[in-house]
C-alpha positions as CSV (number, residue, x, y, z in Angstrom):
1,M,-16.1,-48.0,86.1
2,G,-17.1,-45.6,83.3
3,D,-15.5,-44.3,79.8
4,L,-12.2,-46.2,79.9
5,T,-11.4,-44.8,76.7
6,A,-11.8,-41.4,77.8
7,R,-9.7,-41.5,80.6
8,N,-7.0,-43.4,79.0
9,P,-7.1,-43.3,75.0
10,D,-4.2,-45.1,74.4
11,L,-5.8,-48.6,75.4
12,L,-7.7,-48.2,72.4
13,R,-5.1,-47.9,69.7
14,G,-4.1,-51.0,68.2
15,T,-7.7,-52.5,68.7
16,V,-10.1,-49.7,66.6
17,E,-9.6,-51.8,63.4
18,L,-10.1,-55.5,65.0
19,L,-13.3,-53.8,67.2
20,I,-14.9,-52.4,64.0
21,L,-14.4,-55.7,62.4
22,K,-16.1,-57.6,65.0
23,A,-19.2,-55.0,65.2
24,L,-19.2,-55.4,61.3
25,T,-19.7,-59.5,61.7
26,H,-23.7,-58.6,62.5
27,G,-24.0,-57.2,59.4
28,R,-23.6,-54.2,57.2
29,Q,-23.7,-50.5,59.7
30,H,-22.8,-46.9,59.2
31,G,-20.1,-45.1,61.5
32,F,-22.9,-44.3,63.9
33,G,-24.1,-47.8,64.3
34,I,-20.7,-49.0,64.6
35,A,-19.6,-47.0,67.8
36,R,-23.7,-47.2,69.3
37,W,-22.9,-51.1,69.2
38,L,-19.6,-51.2,70.9
39,E,-20.9,-48.4,74.0
40,D,-23.8,-51.0,74.2
41,V,-21.3,-54.1,74.2
42,T,-19.3,-52.7,76.7
43,S,-22.2,-51.1,79.0
44,D,-20.1,-47.6,77.6
45,V,-16.4,-48.5,78.9
46,L,-15.5,-48.1,75.2
47,H,-16.2,-45.5,72.7
48,L,-14.7,-44.5,69.2
49,E,-14.7,-41.3,69.0
50,E,-15.1,-39.8,65.2
51,G,-11.8,-38.4,65.1
52,S,-10.5,-41.7,65.4
53,L,-13.8,-43.9,63.9
54,Y,-13.7,-42.4,60.5
55,P,-10.0,-42.5,59.3
56,A,-9.9,-46.4,60.4
57,L,-12.9,-47.2,58.8
58,H,-11.2,-45.1,55.4
59,R,-8.3,-47.1,55.9
60,M,-9.9,-50.4,56.2
61,E,-11.8,-49.9,53.4
62,R,-8.6,-49.2,51.1
63,R,-6.7,-52.5,52.6
64,G,-10.2,-54.2,51.4
65,W,-11.0,-55.4,54.9
66,L,-14.4,-53.2,54.3
67,E,-16.8,-52.0,51.5
68,A,-18.7,-49.2,51.3
69,E,-22.0,-48.2,49.9
70,W,-24.3,-45.0,50.0
71,G,-27.8,-45.7,51.9
72,V,-30.2,-43.9,54.1
73,S,-30.6,-44.6,57.3
74,D,-33.3,-45.0,59.3
75,N,-33.8,-41.1,60.2
76,N,-33.7,-40.3,56.9
77,R,-30.4,-39.6,56.2
78,Q,-27.8,-40.3,53.5
79,V,-25.1,-42.2,55.1
80,K,-22.3,-44.5,54.3
81,Y,-22.9,-48.2,55.5
82,Y,-19.9,-50.6,55.2
83,K,-19.8,-53.9,55.2
84,L,-17.2,-56.7,55.9
85,T,-15.2,-58.5,52.8
86,R,-14.0,-61.6,52.8
87,R,-10.5,-60.3,53.2
88,G,-11.7,-58.8,56.4
89,R,-13.5,-61.3,57.9
90,E,-9.6,-63.8,57.5
91,Y,-8.2,-60.5,58.9
92,L,-10.2,-60.7,61.8
93,Q,-10.0,-64.3,62.8
94,R,-6.5,-64.1,62.7
95,E,-6.1,-61.1,64.4
96,S,-8.5,-62.0,67.4
97,S,-7.0,-65.2,68.5
98,G,-3.9,-63.4,68.6
99,W,-5.2,-60.8,70.9
100,T,-7.4,-62.8,72.9
101,E,-3.9,-64.6,73.8
102,F,-2.1,-61.2,74.4
103,A,-5.6,-60.3,76.6
104,N,-5.2,-63.2,78.7
105,A,-1.8,-63.3,79.5
106,V,-1.7,-59.5,80.4
107,F,-5.0,-60.6,83.1
108,K,-2.9,-63.4,84.3
109,V,0.2,-60.9,85.2
110,L,-2.4,-58.4,87.1
111,Q,-3.8,-61.5,88.9
112,T,-0.6,-62.7,90.5
113,T,-0.2,-61.9,93.5
């Protein structure tokens, strides 16, 4: 199937924030780690490019869904680590159920013969 987001980048629009929040449910992470987690979980079908990832992280931090702090990565580089806030967790829970319902409805339509 390959990189679905490269073939149709509009598919990812509107879900970037949800995907980032989900990635952070496993603990604090820097931007590259978030993108790598998404690629791993989706077997390289979904990719978050820097031009989408970092503006979304900053937007979510301004909304109070994330907190950020500087730290040192595994390869000894200064990176900004993000972690989920209570407000971000609440948003994720609310939006996940709505998105799941929507995705299931689209899947039903596509499976109809």
